[in-house]
C-alpha positions in Angstrom: 28.3 -28.9 -52.3 26.6 -25.5 -51.9 28.7 -24.9 -48.7 31.8 -25.4 -50.8 30.7 -23.0 -53.4 29.9 -20.3 -50.8 33.4 -20.9 -49.2 35.0 -20.3 -52.6 33.1 -17.0 -52.9 30.6 -18.1 -55.5 26.8 -18.5 -55.1 25.3 -21.8 -56.3 23.7 -21.7 -59.7 20.3 -20.0 -59.8 21.1 -17.9 -56.6 23.5 -15.4 -58.0 23.0 -11.8 -56.8 23.6 -8.8 -58.9 26.9 -7.3 -57.6 27.1 -3.5 -57.4 30.1 -2.0 -59.3 30.8 0.2 -56.3 31.2 -2.8 -53.9 34.3 -3.9 -55.7 36.0 -0.5 -55.3 34.8 0.2 -51.7 37.8 -1.5 -50.1 40.2 0.4 -52.3 38.4 3.7 -51.4 38.6 2.9 -47.7 42.3 2.0 -47.9 43.0 5.3 -49.7 41.2 7.3 -46.9 43.1 5.5 -44.2 46.4 6.2 -45.9 45.5 9.8 -46.5 44.5 10.5 -42.9 47.3 8.4 -41.3 50.3 9.0 -43.6 49.9 11.7 -46.3 48.1 14.5 -44.3 50.4 14.4 -41.3 53.5 14.4 -43.6 52.2 17.5 -45.5 51.5 19.3 -42.2 55.1 18.6 -41.0 56.6 19.8 -44.3 54.5 23.0 -44.0 55.7 23.6 -40.4 59.3 23.2 -41.5 58.8 25.7 -44.3 57.2 28.2 -41.9 60.0 27.8 -39.4 62.7 28.4 -42.1 60.8 31.5 -43.4 60.6 32.9 -39.9 64.4 32.6 -39.1 66.0 35.8 -37.8 69.3 37.0 -36.4 70.0 35.6 -33.0 68.0 32.4 -33.3 69.8 29.3 -32.0 69.3 26.4 -34.4 70.5 22.9 -35.1 71.3 21.8 -38.6 70.4 18.5 -40.2 74.0 17.5 -39.7 73.8 18.1 -35.9 75.7 21.4 -35.8 74.5 23.8 -33.1 74.9 27.5 -33.6 73.5 31.0 -33.6 72.2 32.8 -36.8 74.3 35.9 -37.5 73.0 36.8 -41.0 70.5 35.8 -43.6 71.4 36.1 -47.2 68.7 34.9 -49.6 68.6 31.1 -49.4 71.7 31.0 -47.1 72.2 31.3 -43.4 75.4 32.4 -41.7 75.8 30.5 -38.5 78.2 31.2 -35.6 79.2 27.9 -34.2 81.9 29.2 -31.7 83.4 32.6 -31.1 84.9 33.9 -34.4 83.9 30.8 -36.3 81.2 31.2 -38.8 79.9 28.9 -41.5 77.4 29.5 -44.4 74.8 26.9 -45.1 71.5 26.6 -47.0 68.3 27.3 -45.2 67.1 23.9 -46.0 69.8 22.4 -43.8 68.2 23.9 -40.7 66.5 21.1 -38.8 64.9 23.0 -35.9 65.1 26.0 -33.7 66.8 25.2 -30.3 64.6 27.6 -28.4 61.4 26.1 -29.9 62.6 22.6 -29.3 63.5 23.2 -25.6 60.1 24.9 -25.1 58.3 21.8 -26.5 60.5 19.4 -24.4 59.8 21.4 -21.2 56.0 21.2 -21.9 56.1 17.4 -21.9 
């Protein structure tokens, strides 16, 4: 009978131990730290790198937009970027639509 009580997670009568209030929260705390270091922190770092890349855009940079359009930055106007996608063809888009710098991406690919 005592084996069955232990299997159910209960101690037999007269042998109950005083449970610490922290022991109930310890698994939740550990799960939070695992999620923070494996999911939240890397995502924040990636968002910060994207913001830095957008803030450092300059004329002449070759970029790729989130829609897959490749082009060269010809002008920066506040929150907008003028992009030359072919000779005498220019479009204006928001800076947030810039996915990555082509020159930066090719340097990373060649390093691999």
